[in-house]
C-alpha positions in Angstrom: 29.3 -14.0 4.7 25.6 -14.3 3.7 23.3 -11.4 3.1 20.1 -10.2 4.7 17.2 -12.1 3.2 14.8 -8.7 2.9 11.7 -8.3 2.1 10.0 -4.7 2.2 5.9 -4.5 1.6 4.5 -1.2 0.2 0.8 -0.5 0.6 -0.8 0.8 -3.6 -3.0 3.4 -3.3 -1.4 7.3 -1.8 1.9 5.5 -1.3 2.6 3.7 -4.7 0.3 5.6 -6.7 -2.1 8.4 -6.5 -5.4 7.4 -7.1 -7.5 10.2 -6.2 -7.7 11.0 -10.1 -9.0 7.9 -11.0 -11.0 6.7 -7.8 -12.4 10.3 -8.2 -13.4 9.2 -12.1 -14.9 5.8 -11.2 -17.2 7.5 -8.1 -18.6 9.8 -10.5 -19.4 7.1 -13.7 -21.1 4.7 -11.3 -22.9 7.7 -9.8 -24.0 8.3 -13.2 -24.8 5.4 -14.6 -27.0 4.6 -11.1 -28.5 7.8 -10.5 -27.2 7.8 -6.8 -25.4 11.1 -5.2 -21.8 10.8 -4.7 -19.3 13.2 -3.3 -16.3 12.0 -5.4 -14.2 15.1 -4.0 -14.8 13.9 -0.4 -14.6 10.1 -1.0 -10.8 10.6 -1.9 -10.1 12.7 1.4 -10.9 9.1 2.9 -8.5 6.4 0.8 -7.2 3.3 2.5 -10.4 1.4 3.9 -12.1 -0.7 1.9 -14.5 -0.1 -1.0 -17.4 -1.1 0.7 -16.9 1.4 3.6 -17.2 4.6 1.1 -20.1 2.8 -0.3 -21.7 2.8 2.3 -22.3 6.4 2.9 -24.3 6.9 -0.5 -25.9 3.4 -1.0 -28.5 1.1 1.1 -26.5 -1.7 2.8 -28.7 -4.1 0.6 -27.4 -3.0 -2.5 -23.9 -2.4 -1.6 -22.0 -5.6 -2.6 -23.9 -5.2 -5.8 -22.3 -1.6 -6.5 -19.2 -2.7 -5.3 -19.1 -5.1 -8.2 -20.3 -2.8 -10.4 -17.5 -0.2 -9.0 -14.9 -2.7 -9.9 -15.8 -3.6 -13.3 -15.8 0.1 -14.5 -12.9 1.0 -13.0 -10.2 -0.1 -15.2 -11.8 2.2 -18.1 -11.8 5.5 -16.1 -9.5 5.0 -13.4 -6.3 3.2 -14.7 -4.9 6.0 -17.3 -5.3 9.3 -15.1 -3.3 7.3 -12.5 0.4 8.6 -11.6 2.5 6.9 -9.3 3.9 9.0 -6.4 6.9 10.9 -6.8 9.6 7.8 -5.8 7.6 5.3 -5.8 9.4 3.8 -8.7 12.6 4.5 -7.1 11.9 2.7 -4.0 10.5 -0.8 -5.3 13.9 -0.8 -7.2 15.9 0.5 -4.7 14.1 -3.1 -2.4 15.3 -5.0 -5.7 18.7 -3.4 -6.9 19.9 -4.8 -2.8 18.7 -8.4 -3.7 15.6 -8.1 -1.8 11.7 -8.7 -2.6 9.7 -6.1 -2.9 5.8 -6.8 -2.3 2.5 -4.7 -2.4 -0.1 -5.5 -0.4 -3.3 -3.7 -0.7 -7.1 -3.1 0.0 -7.9 -2.8 -3.7 -9.1 -5.4 -5.8 -6.2 -7.5 -7.0 -7.1 -7.6 -10.5 -7.0 -3.7 -10.8 -3.9 -3.1 -8.6 -2.1 -5.3 -11.0 -3.3 -3.1 -13.8 -2.1 -0.1 -12.0 1.1 -1.3 -11.5 1.8 -2.5 -15.0 0.4 0.7 -16.5 2.8 2.9 -14.5 5.8 0.2 -14.9 6.4 -0.4 -11.2 7.1 -4.1 -11.3 7.1 -6.1 -7.5 7.6 -9.0 -7.0 4.6 -10.3 -6.0 1.0 -8.4 -5.4 -1.7 -9.3 -2.8 -4.9 -7.7 -2.7 -8.5 -7.5 -1.1 -6.2 -7.7 2.6 -7.0 -4.1 4.9 -5.4 -3.3 8.1 -4.3 -6.0 10.9 -5.5 -8.8 7.8 -2.5 -7.3 5.8 -0.6 -9.5 8.5 -1.2 -12.7 6.9 0.6 -12.0 4.0 3.4 -10.0 5.5 4.1 -13.5 7.4 3.8 -15.5 4.6 6.1 -13.4 1.9 8.7 -13.3 5.4 8.4 -9.4 5.4 10.8 -7.3 8.3 9.1 -3.9 6.4 6.0 -3.0 5.1 5.8 1.0 3.8 2.1 2.8 3.6 0.5 5.9 4.2 -2.6 5.1 6.5 -2.9 4.2 9.9 -4.3 0.9 8.8 -0.9 0.0 7.6 0.5 0.7 10.6 -1.7 -1.7 12.4 -0.9 -4.5 9.5 2.8 -3.9 10.0 2.7 -3.9 13.5 0.7 -7.1 13.5 2.9 -8.8 11.2 6.1 -8.1 13.5 7.4 -6.3 10.4 8.8 -2.5 11.3 6.2 0.0 10.4 7.7 2.7 7.9 5.1 5.2 7.1 4.6 8.0 4.9 2.2 10.9 5.1 1.4 11.1 1.4 -2.4 10.2 1.9 -5.0 11.0 4.3 -3.0 10.6 7.9 -1.1 13.3 8.7 2.7 12.3 10.3 1.0 12.9 14.0 -1.5 10.5 13.5 0.7 7.8 12.4 3.2 8.0 15.0 0.3 7.8 17.5 -0.8 4.6 16.0 2.6 3.7 16.1 4.5 4.2 13.0 8.3 3.4 13.6 9.4 5.6 11.1 7.8 8.4 9.0 9.3 9.7 6.2 8.4 12.7 4.1 7.7 10.8 1.0 9.1 7.5 -1.3 11.8 9.5 -2.2 13.5 9.3 1.1 13.5 5.7 1.4 16.3 4.4 -0.4 18.7 6.0 2.0 16.9 4.8 4.8 17.1 2.0 3.7 20.1 1.4 2.8 21.1 2.4 6.5 18.6 -0.1 7.7 20.3 -2.8 5.9 23.4 -1.9 6.8 23.0 -1.9 10.5 20.9 -5.3 10.0 22.3 -8.8 10.9 23.4 -11.1 7.2 21.7 -14.0 6.5 23.5 -17.4 8.1 25.7 -19.2 5.3 23.0 -22.4 5.7 20.7 -19.8 4.2 18.7 -19.6 7.4 17.8 -15.8 8.0 19.1 -14.2 11.7 16.4 -12.6 13.5 16.1 -8.7 12.2 16.1 -6.2 15.1 14.3 -3.2 14.4 16.1 -0.4 13.7 14.7 3.0 15.8 12.9 6.0 14.2 
């Protein structure tokens, strides 16, 4: 008998990593360098959308591209070291791989910086795809054949639904559970520590791959 061809996608900020301390430090460094006031404490309550959306609160439109480039340049020196993994993050990725599946990270973050975070924390996904936000994540999820996408933001829910993947949400970022459910999340878990048990139940309920290696359609499990 064949096995299910399992691929699970994960968001990064506030899903796999608590990026608030590092991002706060990077914004404070950018503020000091440019002389422009940035409320870093407020900025880290809005994590999820692309960097340029946050910079628009503090900089004139004409300079946002340059400020975004500079932020990404200084980011490794300020943001990697203080950023911890979210509870259960390593175990969630490892659970997918222990089942013979592939764990991928699809994030709006600058991809080189995303890779630095994961390497620093010892989290080893099978692929990392950056620069994608909300519905734009669907292309990478489809390309990698992801049946499930795990994220903390309503933008992640939209990305999963656009890709035809099951949306598994965790209210560990700026979006509380009612907002995630209202956006269409199929499953809401309290945090990633609950993912391995849920994933075991999900996989057990799915059709297996055909002996020829052609995957059968994967049905969405109930919330």
